[in-house]
N, C-alpha and C positions, 0 to 999 in steps of 0.2 A: 416552568416557563418554556415558550417555544424555542428560544435561543439555546436553552440548555441541552437541546436534543441534537445539535450539530456534532456529528461524529465523523471521523475519518474512515474511509473505505480503503483498507490496506491489504496487501497480499496475504494470502492464507498462511505463508510460512511464519508470520509473526504470532499466529494463534495456535498452530499445530503443536502437538507433543513432540518432543525431540525423539527421533528414532534411536534405538539401541543396537549395539553389536556385541556379540560374545567374545571375551578375551580370557587368556590364561593370566592369572595373577599368583603371586606367591608372597609369603611373609619373609621379611628380612630379619635374620637372627640378631644382628647387632647393628645399631644405627651408625656405628663408626665406619661401617663398610658401605654406606649409601653412596658417597661420592664415586668411589671406584666402580661400584655396581652399575650406577647409571651410565658411567662412561663406557663401560664394557658392553652393556645392553644397547646403547646407541650405535656402537660399531657392529655388533653381531646381528641385531634386528631393529632397525630404525622404525619408528611408527609413523611412516610417511602420511598415511590417511587419518591419522589420529593426533595431529600436531596441536589440536585445541585442548588436549588432555594433559594434565600434569601426571608424569609417569609414576611418581610416588605419592602415596596417600597415607596420612597419619590419622589415627583415631585412638580413642581411649578404650582399654580393655576393662573388664569388670573390676579388676583390682586396682584401677586408676592409673596404671602405667601406660606408656605410649606403645602403640603397636603400628608398624609400618608395613604397608603392602606395596608391591611394585607390579606394574603391567609387564608381562614377559612378551606376549605376542597375541595377535588375534587368533582365534580358533581356526580360521580359514587357512592359516599358514601350515596346518597339519601337526601331527604328534611328533614327527621326526625333529623339527626345529625346537619344539618344546623340550624334548629329552635332551637335545644338544645344549640348550641353554641351562638346564638344570645341572647337567654334568660340568659345564664350564664354571658356573657360578655356584660355588659351594657354600655361599652364605645364605641360601635359600631353603625354605621348608614349607610344608603344607600348601602345595600348589592346588588351585581350584579354578573353576570357570565362573565368571560373573558377567553381568551386562553393564556396559558403559555407554555414555552418550556418543552417538555416531557422528554428530554434527556440532559445530560451534552454536551455542545459544544466542539468539538475536534480541531477546528481551529479558527484563529482570525476572519475570515469572518463569520463563524457560530456564534461566540460570539457576533459579532456586530449585526447580525440579530436577535439573540435571545434576546438581551438586549432591543430591541425595544418593546418587548412584556412584559418582566418582568426582574428584576434585577437577574442575573445568575452568579454563580461561574464559574471560568475558570482557568485552569492550563495549560499554553501554553507548548506544546512539541516543543522545539527549533529545534530539528532535523526534525520533520514533516514540520514545517514552512519553513525551508530551502529546503526540498524536493519539497514542493509545489511552491515556488517562484523561483526555479531553481538556488539557490546559495549554494547548498551542496558541489559542487566541486570547488577547486581552479583551477587557470589557468594551472598549471603543471599537475593536475589530468586529466583535460579535454584533454590536448595534449596527455596524456598517453592513455586515452580511445580511442581517435580518431586513434592513431597509432595502437593499438590492433585491432580496427574494420577494419582498412585498411588491416591487415593481413587476417582477415576473408573474406573481399571482394576479395582479391587476390586469396585465396584458392578457392572461388566459381568461379572465372574466370579461374584458371588453371584446375579446374575439370570439367568445363562445356563441354568440348570436349568428356568426357567420360560418361556423364550423361545428361539426359533431364531436370534434376532439377538443377537450378542455385542457390545453397545454399552452403555457406562455414561456418565453425565453428572452433573455437579454445578455449581451456581451458588454462588460465593463472594463474600463481602464483602471486598475487598482491604484495607480500612481496619483491620479487626480479624482478617482471615484466618480468618473462620468460615464454614462451610458453611450456606447458607440453605435449599437444597432439593437433592435428588438423586433419580436415577431410572435404572433400566434401561430397555430398550426394549420397547414394548407394541404394535408395529404388527401383531403376530400376532393381537391382540384387536381392534384398530381401525387402519385405514390412516393415521389422522392422529396416533396416539399414539407418535410417535418420542420417544426419551429427552429430546431437547432441548425439544420442545413440552411434554412432561409437566412439566419443570423450570420452564419459563416460567409454566405454568399454576399450579404450586405457589406461585411467587413472587407472581402475581397474587392468589392466595388470601390472602396476608398483608396485602393492601391492600383487601380487601373485595370483590374481583371474582373472576375465574376461573370455570371450569366447576364447581368444587367437586366433582369427580367422583372416585369411588373406583376405583382401578386394581386389579382383583381379582388376588389371589395374586401380586402383584408385589413388586419390590424398589424401592419408591418411597416417599419420605418427605419431609414438610415439617417442618423443624427448628422446634421449639416455642419457641425463644428469641426469635423475632420475632413478638410479638403483633399481631393484626389491630386496629388503632386508627384512629380518624379522623385522628389526628395523623400517623401514619406514612404514611397515604394522601396527605395534603397535602404532605408533605416530599419524597416520591420518587414518580416515575412508573415503575412496573414495575421494569425491570432497570437503571435509570440508574446508572452508576458501578460496576456489578457485573461480575464476571468469570465466564465460562463455561469449564468444562473438560469436554471430550468425547473419548472415546477414538478416535473416527472423525470425519472431516470432515463437517460438516452438509450436508444436501441443500439444494435451493432453497427448499422450503417452510420448513424450519427456519431458514435463513439470512434469509429475509425476515421471519420472526417475530422474529428477533433484532434486525433493524432497527427494527421497529415497537415493540419492547420497550425500545429505547434501551440495549442492552447496551454495556458499556464496553470490554471486551477478550474475545477468544475464543482459547483454546488447544486445539488438537486434536492427537491423536497420529499417526495415519496418514491418508494421502489416500484418497479414495474415487473410483471411476470416475464417480459421479454427484455428486461434490462440487461445492459452489457457492462455496466460499472458497479456491479455489486451483486445483483440478484442471480443472474444465470452465469455471467462471466465477470472478470475483472480485467478487461482489456488493457486498462492503464498500467497494469502490474506485469504484463507479459514481457519476458526478458528479450525476446527476439526483436522487438520493435525498436526503431531509431529515435523515438521520443517518448518520454513519460510525463505524466502530470498528476497533480494531487486531486483527490476526489473526497467530497464531504457530503453527507446526506442529513436529512432530518429538519432543516430550517423551515419553519412555517408549515410543516407537514400537515398538522391538524387543520390549520386554516385553509389549506389548499383542498384537503379532503372534504371539508365542509362545503366548499364551493362546488366540488364535483357532485356531491350528493344533492345539492340544491337544483342543479341544472341538468344532470344526467339522470333521468328517471329510470 
């Protein structure tokens, strides 16, 4: 079903393999020495950049007995520190070099892979886990998303006779599930008048700003249920807490406008070769920005692409 294809567009760090770093490890002769050993190692060579790792690792030997290995120091510290540690800690033997996770795992999958190398700390983010496995939305929320995307598809369909670009967008208040503004695409009239940009401009108009421009012969409208008042302008800045539904992935210009307008969530149907929220870039995940929002793709993608193929020869 179409609604089953709604997936979150997350930062690459949640899907990348955990990088590794080489460290010196050694076997502990007697487990009774572990407490004193760890205390001494922490004083002699603290693992400042590897705090996510458990310094000691226990595993079974072939004869079924427990074997304990401890991280001495990263290989980058040099052999001098290694030799000093081995000299001071006489309960060690069989030192060797091995690879350990260089960063804290962010997902359950990364944790499972990292744990194969060394014992690693992990604090699961339940929301991220649900975003990854596609269980973030309940059934009624999925129905609402599909319904709103259907509106965007209809906007694209109604506006295609006036434009060469088959794109529709609408901005919705999720608290009451009402459309605030909607628009088809007008870049054939002006290169800046993408459907998303027009929608943002319409919302700005409700707060006493915006270009207040008339988009000639187009399928664009500001829903009159939100009056322009000084009170509404004080309570909300542009698209704060609102949702955008767009049939096609927004470009860089539109994506940055969504950042500056403080959009809450973005849903788009199909990816675009110049898309900035998943295809070419993931602007909404960039750490340097002063606002971030959630992005989801795939809702009614097939229905929209069927529309494109029908009207765009």
